[in-house]
C-alpha positions in Angstrom: 158.1 227.0 -116.3 154.9 229.0 -116.0 152.1 228.2 -113.5 149.9 227.1 -116.4 152.5 224.7 -117.7 153.0 223.3 -114.2 149.3 222.6 -113.9 149.3 220.9 -117.3 152.2 218.7 -116.3 150.5 217.8 -113.0 147.3 216.8 -114.8 149.3 214.7 -117.3 151.1 212.9 -114.4 147.9 212.4 -112.6 146.2 211.0 -115.7 149.2 208.7 -116.3 149.0 207.5 -112.7 145.3 206.8 -113.0 145.8 205.0 -116.2 148.5 202.8 -114.6 146.3 202.1 -111.6 143.5 201.0 -114.0 145.9 198.8 -116.0 147.2 197.3 -112.8 143.7 196.5 -111.6 142.9 194.8 -115.0 146.1 192.8 -114.9 145.7 191.7 -111.3 142.1 190.8 -111.9 143.1 188.5 -114.9 142.6 184.8 -114.1 145.7 183.8 -116.3 149.3 184.7 -115.6 151.0 187.5 -117.5 154.7 188.0 -117.7 156.6 190.9 -119.3 160.1 190.2 -120.5 162.9 192.6 -121.5 165.4 192.1 -124.3 167.6 189.9 -122.1 164.7 187.6 -121.3 164.5 188.9 -117.7 161.0 189.3 -116.2 160.3 192.9 -115.5 156.6 192.5 -114.6 154.3 189.7 -113.5 150.7 190.0 -112.4 149.1 188.5 -109.3 148.1 185.3 -111.1 151.7 184.8 -112.3 152.9 185.1 -108.7 150.4 182.5 -107.6 151.2 180.3 -110.5 155.0 180.2 -110.0 155.3 180.7 -106.2 157.6 183.7 -106.7 156.8 187.4 -106.1 157.9 189.9 -108.7 160.4 191.4 -106.2 162.0 188.0 -105.8 162.3 187.4 -109.5 163.8 190.9 -110.0 166.3 190.2 -107.3 167.5 187.0 -108.9 168.4 189.0 -112.1 168.3 185.9 -114.3 166.2 184.9 -117.4 162.8 183.8 -116.3 163.4 180.5 -118.1 166.2 179.8 -115.6 163.9 180.3 -112.7 160.7 178.5 -113.6 161.5 176.4 -116.8 165.0 175.2 -116.3 164.6 171.4 -116.0 162.6 168.7 -117.9 160.4 166.4 -115.7 162.9 163.6 -116.1 165.6 165.7 -114.6 167.5 166.7 -117.8 168.5 170.3 -118.0 166.4 172.5 -120.2 168.6 175.2 -121.9 167.1 178.5 -122.8 167.9 178.2 -126.5 165.6 175.1 -126.7 162.6 176.9 -125.1 159.7 177.5 -127.5 158.4 180.3 -125.3 161.5 182.3 -125.5 161.6 181.8 -129.3 159.1 184.7 -129.7 161.9 187.2 -129.1 164.7 186.2 -131.5 162.3 185.0 -134.2 160.0 188.1 -133.9 156.9 185.9 -134.1 154.1 184.7 -131.8 154.5 181.2 -130.4 151.8 179.0 -128.8 152.0 175.6 -127.2 152.2 173.6 -124.0 155.1 173.2 -121.6 156.0 172.0 -118.1 157.0 174.7 -115.6 158.8 174.1 -112.3 157.1 175.7 -109.2 159.2 177.3 -106.5 158.5 174.3 -104.3 160.0 172.0 -106.9 156.9 170.3 -108.4 156.2 170.3 -112.1 152.9 171.4 -113.6 151.7 171.7 -117.2 150.8 175.0 -118.8 149.5 176.4 -122.1 151.2 179.6 -123.3 151.1 182.3 -125.8 154.2 184.4 -126.3 154.3 187.5 -128.5 157.1 190.0 -129.3 156.8 193.6 -128.1 157.9 196.1 -130.7 158.9 199.8 -130.4 157.9 202.6 -132.7 160.6 201.5 -135.2 159.1 197.9 -135.2 162.2 196.6 -133.4 161.5 193.8 -130.9 162.3 195.0 -127.4 160.7 192.4 -125.3 158.1 189.6 -124.9 154.7 189.4 -123.3 153.7 185.9 -122.2 150.2 184.7 -121.3 150.2 181.4 -119.3 147.4 179.1 -118.0 147.8 176.2 -115.7 146.2 173.2 -117.4 146.7 170.6 -114.6 143.0 170.1 -114.1 142.4 169.8 -117.9 145.1 167.1 -118.1 143.7 165.2 -115.2 140.2 165.4 -116.8 141.7 164.1 -120.0 143.3 161.2 -118.2 140.1 160.3 -116.4 138.1 160.5 -119.7 140.6 158.2 -121.3 140.2 155.7 -118.5 136.4 155.8 -118.8 136.5 155.5 -122.6 138.9 152.5 -122.4 136.7 150.8 -119.9 133.6 151.5 -122.1 135.5 150.0 -125.1 136.5 147.0 -123.0 132.9 146.4 -121.9 131.5 146.8 -125.4 133.9 144.3 -126.8 133.2 141.8 -124.1 129.4 142.3 -124.7 129.8 141.8 -128.5 132.1 138.7 -127.9 129.4 137.3 -125.6 126.7 137.9 -128.2 128.9 136.3 -130.8 129.4 133.2 -128.6 125.7 132.9 -127.8 124.8 133.1 -131.5 127.4 130.5 -132.3 125.9 128.1 -129.8 122.2 128.9 -130.6 122.6 128.5 -134.3 125.0 125.7 -134.3 124.2 123.3 -137.2 122.1 125.9 -139.0 123.1 128.0 -142.1 126.8 128.5 -141.7 126.9 131.4 -144.2 124.2 133.3 -142.3 126.0 132.7 -139.0 129.3 134.0 -140.5 127.5 137.0 -141.9 126.1 137.8 -138.5 129.5 137.5 -136.8 131.0 139.7 -139.5 128.5 142.4 -138.7 129.4 142.2 -135.0 133.0 142.6 -136.0 132.2 145.7 -138.0 130.4 147.2 -135.0 133.4 146.4 -132.8 135.7 148.1 -135.3 133.4 151.2 -135.3 133.8 151.4 -131.6 137.6 151.0 -131.9 137.7 154.0 -134.2 135.6 156.1 -131.8 137.7 155.0 -128.8 140.9 156.0 -130.5 139.3 159.4 -131.1 137.9 159.7 -127.5 134.4 159.5 -128.8 134.8 162.8 -130.4 133.6 163.6 -134.0 135.7 161.5 -136.4 137.3 162.3 -139.7 135.7 160.5 -142.7 139.0 159.4 -144.1 139.6 157.5 -140.8 136.2 155.7 -141.2 136.8 154.8 -144.8 140.4 153.9 -144.1 139.4 151.5 -141.4 137.2 149.6 -143.8 139.8 149.7 -146.5 142.4 148.4 -144.0 140.2 145.4 -143.2 139.5 144.3 -146.8 142.8 145.3 -148.5 144.0 148.9 -148.6 145.8 148.5 -151.9 142.5 147.8 -153.6 140.8 151.0 -152.4 141.0 154.6 -153.5 139.8 157.2 -150.9 138.9 160.7 -152.0 137.2 163.6 -150.3 137.8 166.8 -148.3 138.5 166.9 -144.6 135.1 166.3 -143.0 134.2 165.1 -139.5 131.0 163.4 -138.4 129.4 162.6 -135.1 129.9 159.3 -133.3 126.4 158.2 -134.3 127.1 158.8 -138.0 130.5 157.1 -137.6 128.9 153.9 -136.4 126.2 154.0 -139.2 128.7 154.6 -142.0 131.1 152.0 -140.7 128.3 149.4 -140.7 127.1 150.5 -144.2 130.6 150.4 -145.7 131.3 147.1 -144.2 128.2 145.6 -145.7 129.1 147.0 -149.1 132.7 145.5 -148.8 131.3 142.2 -147.7 129.0 142.1 -150.7 132.0 143.1 -153.0 134.0 140.2 -151.6 131.2 137.7 -152.3 129.9 139.0 -155.7 131.6 142.3 -156.7 134.9 143.8 -157.5 136.7 142.3 -154.5 135.8 138.8 -155.5 138.4 138.6 -158.2 142.1 139.8 -158.4 142.4 143.3 -159.8 139.0 144.5 -158.8 138.9 147.9 -157.1 136.7 150.1 -155.0 136.6 153.9 -154.8 135.1 155.6 -151.7 134.5 159.3 -152.1 132.6 161.9 -150.0 131.6 165.5 -150.2 129.1 168.1 -148.9 126.2 168.5 -151.3 125.5 172.1 -152.4 124.0 174.6 -152.1 124.1 174.8 -148.2 126.5 171.8 -147.5 123.9 170.4 -145.1 123.9 166.9 -146.7 126.8 164.5 -146.7 127.2 162.4 -149.8 129.3 159.2 -149.7 129.8 157.2 -152.9 130.9 153.6 -153.1 132.0 152.8 -156.7 133.3 149.3 -157.8 135.3 148.7 -160.9 137.2 146.0 -162.8 135.1 143.3 -161.2 133.0 140.5 -162.7 130.0 141.2 -164.9 127.2 142.7 -162.9 123.7 141.5 -162.9 121.0 143.0 -160.6 119.8 140.5 -157.9 116.4 139.0 -158.0 115.8 140.1 -154.4 117.4 142.6 -152.0 119.7 140.9 -149.5 119.7 141.5 -145.8 122.9 143.6 -145.9 121.5 146.1 -148.4 118.2 146.3 -146.5 120.2 147.1 -143.3 122.0 149.9 -145.1 118.8 151.4 -146.5 116.6 151.0 -143.4 119.2 152.1 -140.8 120.2 155.2 -142.6 116.6 156.2 -143.4 115.3 155.5 -139.9 118.1 157.0 -137.9 119.0 160.0 -140.0 116.3 160.6 -142.6 118.9 159.7 -145.2 118.6 158.0 -148.5 120.5 155.2 -150.3 120.6 154.7 -154.0 122.1 151.4 -155.3 122.7 150.9 -159.0 124.1 147.8 -160.6 126.1 149.5 -163.4 127.8 147.4 -166.1 131.2 148.4 -164.6 130.3 147.6 -161.1 128.0 148.4 -158.2 127.5 152.1 -157.4 126.0 153.1 -154.1 125.3 156.7 -153.1 124.5 157.5 -149.5 123.0 160.9 -148.6 122.9 161.9 -144.9 121.5 165.2 -143.6 124.0 166.7 -141.2 121.8 169.5 -139.8 
């Protein structure tokens, strides 16, 4: 080998060494754990975060010469063995596909901890799978935060229900002997508000799917008499409460005077984004197969509540038409 070739080889080796140092610095600086597995599911590399996560050093893992699963993922929290072939993480190698999910790892000291993972196959130039790279994050704090949030939300739900029950009791005593129908209507509205809070509590006060909102109302008044139609849409907690109250008022009216007042009457609840920019939510309540419809001589309290609440809180609009086939109510709510 000539002197020139020797110099070129040295420069290539130096360049490779520098590249490896930079890669090592990047991997060791990563806040999440990274494992590199060979075709036997043995770990051949783990960064500093992985060593901290598992309690093992790379040298210790290499010395054990066992699949990584058998070192840090071998047992279920209830003590049952966790065989390798059942492990979703290791499925990335035989199935040649990326897998994601959450699992429970076993620390070197024996305690269990939850992790989120992403495992991807490593392929050679011929596209043959020769190993797996796994990214892992400890989600213990996230799980604790979730549990604390659930406790707080359940406590809020409990207090809201107690408050509504107290208001209902006070109303019953205050208006005892007065208009029974008006008192019943007031109590029903409190019940609707309570159900809206139930829906939000089950969803951790996160944005709620419209089909759950409509389904809750249908479940209260007879799901076999309702048809629900619309795309997957979610709305804010504030909109959830408003829509639950509005749909409950419409259902109550239908039970008294509309399609739900006779056997065979039906209601269709549909929703969609209004074009062109999908910034308005349209919800349509449509009754059919009910008694003959005649427009009322005056607007009832329930309908006024729907119109005024939606207009005041959201700048929305409500159009109510007494069609020959049944009441038709269209609610438009700006979402922007």
